C-alpha positions in Angstrom: -10.3 -6.2 -13.5 -9.2 -7.2 -16.9 -7.9 -10.7 -17.2 -4.2 -11.1 -18.1 -3.4 -13.8 -20.8 -0.2 -15.7 -20.3 1.6 -16.6 -23.5 3.9 -19.7 -23.5 6.7 -19.9 -26.1 7.3 -23.3 -27.6 10.2 -24.0 -29.8 13.8 -25.2 -30.1 15.9 -24.3 -27.0 19.7 -24.4 -26.5 19.2 -26.3 -23.3 16.6 -27.4 -20.8 17.9 -24.9 -18.2 17.4 -22.0 -20.5 13.9 -23.2 -21.3 13.0 -23.3 -17.6 14.4 -19.8 -17.1 12.3 -18.4 -19.9 9.2 -20.1 -18.7 9.8 -18.9 -15.1 10.3 -15.3 -16.4 7.1 -15.4 -18.4 5.2 -16.9 -15.4 6.6 -14.1 -13.2 5.4 -11.5 -15.7 2.0 -13.0 -15.9 1.5 -13.0 -12.1 3.1 -9.6 -11.4 -0.3 -7.9 -11.2 -1.0 -5.3 -8.6 -4.5 -4.3 -7.8 -7.8 -5.5 -6.3 -11.5 -5.1 -6.4 -13.7 -5.1 -3.3 -16.8 -3.6 -1.8 -17.6 -2.3 1.6 -20.4 -0.6 3.6 -20.3 2.8 5.2 -22.7 4.7 7.4 -23.8 8.4 7.2 -20.7 10.0 8.6 -18.3 7.0 8.5 -15.0 7.2 6.8 -13.2 4.2 5.3 -9.4 4.1 4.7 -7.2 1.6 3.0 -3.4 1.2 3.0 -1.6 0.5 -0.3 2.1 -0.1 -0.5 3.2 1.7 -3.7 6.7 2.2 -5.2 7.7 5.7 -6.2 6.8 7.2 -9.5 3.9 4.7 -9.9 0.5 5.6 -11.3 -2.6 4.4 -9.4 -6.2 4.4 -10.7 -9.2 3.8 -8.6 -12.7 3.2 -10.0 -15.8 3.1 -7.7 -19.5 3.1 -7.8 -22.0 3.5 -5.0 -25.3 1.7 -4.1 -27.9 3.0 -1.6 -29.9 0.6 0.5 -33.6 0.6 -0.3 -35.5 -0.2 2.9 -38.7 -0.9 0.9 -37.2 -3.4 -1.5 -34.6 -4.5 1.1 -31.8 -4.4 -1.4 -29.1 -2.1 -2.7 -30.0 0.1 -5.6 -27.7 2.4 -7.7 -27.3 5.7 -5.9 -28.7 8.9 -7.4 -26.4 11.5 -8.9 -26.9 13.8 -6.0 -24.9 11.5 -3.7 -21.1 12.0 -3.9 -17.9 10.6 -2.5 -15.0 12.6 -1.2 -11.6 10.9 -1.9 -8.4 11.8 0.0 -5.0 10.3 -0.5 -2.0 10.8 1.7 1.6 9.7 1.1 3.9 8.0 3.7 4.9 11.4 4.9 1.2 12.2 5.7 1.1 14.8 2.9 -2.2 15.1 1.0 -1.6 14.4 -2.7 -5.3 14.1 -3.6 -8.4 15.6 -2.1 -11.4 15.9 -4.3 -15.2 15.6 -4.4 -16.6 13.1 -6.9 -20.1 11.9 -7.9 -21.9 8.7 -7.0 -19.7 6.9 -9.6 -16.3 8.0 -10.6 -12.6 7.5 -11.2 -9.6 9.0 -9.4 -6.0 9.0 -10.4 -2.7 9.9 -8.7 1.0 9.3 -9.0 3.2 8.3 -6.1 6.4 10.3 -5.6 7.5 8.7 -2.3 7.7 4.9 -1.8 5.8 3.4 1.0 2.3 3.0 2.5 -0.3 5.4 0.9 -3.6 6.0 2.7 -6.7 6.1 0.5 -9.8 7.4 2.4 -13.4 7.7 1.2 -16.5 9.1 2.8 -19.8 10.4 1.5 -21.3 13.9 1.4 -24.2 12.7 3.5 -24.6 16.0 5.2 -25.7 17.5 1.9 -27.9 14.5 0.9 -30.8 14.1 3.3 -32.1 10.9 1.7 -29.0 9.1 2.8 -29.4 10.2 6.4 -29.4 7.1 8.7 -29.0 4.7 5.8 -26.2 2.4 4.6 -24.1 2.8 1.4 -22.3 0.1 -0.4 -19.2 1.2 -2.3 -17.6 -1.0 -5.0 -13.9 -0.1 -5.3 -11.3 -1.3 -7.8 -7.7 -0.1 -7.4 -5.1 -0.7 -10.1 -1.4 0.0 -9.5 1.4 0.5 -12.0 1.2 -0.7 -15.6 -2.1 -2.6 -14.9 -3.7 0.8 -14.6 -3.1 1.4 -18.3 -5.9 0.8 -20.8 -4.1 -1.1 -23.5 -7.0 -1.2 -25.8 -7.1 2.6 -25.9 -3.3 2.8 -26.3 -3.4 0.3 -29.2 -6.1 2.4 -30.9 -4.4 5.7 -30.3 -0.9 4.6 -31.3 -2.1 2.2 -34.0 -0.1 -0.8 -32.6 -0.4 -4.3 -33.8 -1.1 -7.2 -31.5 2.6 -8.1 -31.3 3.7 -4.5 -30.7 1.1 -4.1 -28.0 2.2 -7.3 -26.3 5.8 -6.2 -26.4 4.9 -2.9 -24.9 3.0 -4.7 -22.1 6.0 -6.9 -21.3 8.3 -3.9 -21.3 6.1 -2.0 -18.9 5.6 -5.1 -16.7 9.4 -5.4 -16.5 9.7 -1.8 -15.5 7.0 -2.3 -12.8 8.9 -5.4 -11.5 12.1 -3.3 -11.3 10.2 -0.6 -9.3 8.9 -3.3 -7.0 12.4 -4.6 -6.5 13.8 -1.1 -5.8 11.0 -0.6 -3.3 11.8 -3.9 -1.5 15.4 -2.9 -1.4 14.4 0.4 0.1 12.3 -1.4 2.7 15.1 -3.7 3.5 17.5 -0.8 4.0 15.0 1.0 6.3 14.6 -2.2 8.3 18.4 -2.7 8.6 18.8 0.9 9.8 16.0 0.4 12.3 17.6 -2.8 13.6 21.0 -1.3 13.9 19.6 1.7 15.7 17.6 -0.5 18.1 20.7 -2.7 18.7 22.8 0.4 19.4 20.2 1.7 21.9 20.0 -1.7 23.6 23.8 -1.7 23.9 24.0 1.7 25.4 21.2 0.9 27.8 23.0 -2.2 28.9 26.2 -0.2 29.5 24.2 2.4 31.5 22.5 -0.3 33.6 25.9 -1.9 34.3 27.4 1.5 35.4 24.3 2.2 37.6 24.7 -1.2 39.3 28.4 -0.7 39.8 27.8 2.8 41.3 25.1 1.4 43.6 27.4 -1.4 44.7 30.2 1.0 45.5 27.8 3.3 47.4 26.4 0.3 49.4 29.9 -0.8 50.3 31.0 2.7 51.5 27.7 3.1 53.4 28.1 -0.3 55.2 31.8 0.5 56.0 30.7 3.8 57.5 28.0 2.1 59.5 30.3 -0.6 60.9 32.9 2.1 61.8 30.3 4.2 63.5 29.1 1.2 65.5 32.8 0.3 66.2 32.3 -3.1 64.8 35.5 -2.9 62.7 
């Protein structure tokens, strides 16, 4: 992943409090990155899935490369072009938004339209590649979410932006991404509140039902005992 550079602004400030606010805002923007790089191993017919929480209308870019285990050298070597990976992405409503076959090294892109947990699954086309049969495959995966998925060097060259203009654009897109994250957190909080209220309401009605059942059983026992004592002429 490309390293983010944090720029500190030094100069006259109307007050110490304002300076702290500005520094805190810049620090927040510097550490607002979303994304991660990892590698994992899969078998011949194994399928690996990852869960990524993504706000709505957010672009996601995934880059991957594969390595095939060489038993003679006892190390992982770059996979041949004949080995491919199938990528499938599902949204929180379990709808498939991406399903495509790629090569041994590739890049996939999709845009979320529903906030929530997205499932990203990868598996190899090992049934079509006999050399991989029974072997192990190492997959290096790098997922970038939001504005960090943008290639700002390419954007600067295409739009002929100066360094200052490019930095301003980065900050604007970071602020937009932070706003999306805040909206997503509010949406999650609203869903949690609705779930809590629904659960509390069900618990309340269940308690009322239990009380009614206990009262009914008590009345029935009293009537049954009264009938029993009357039949035995004890009362």
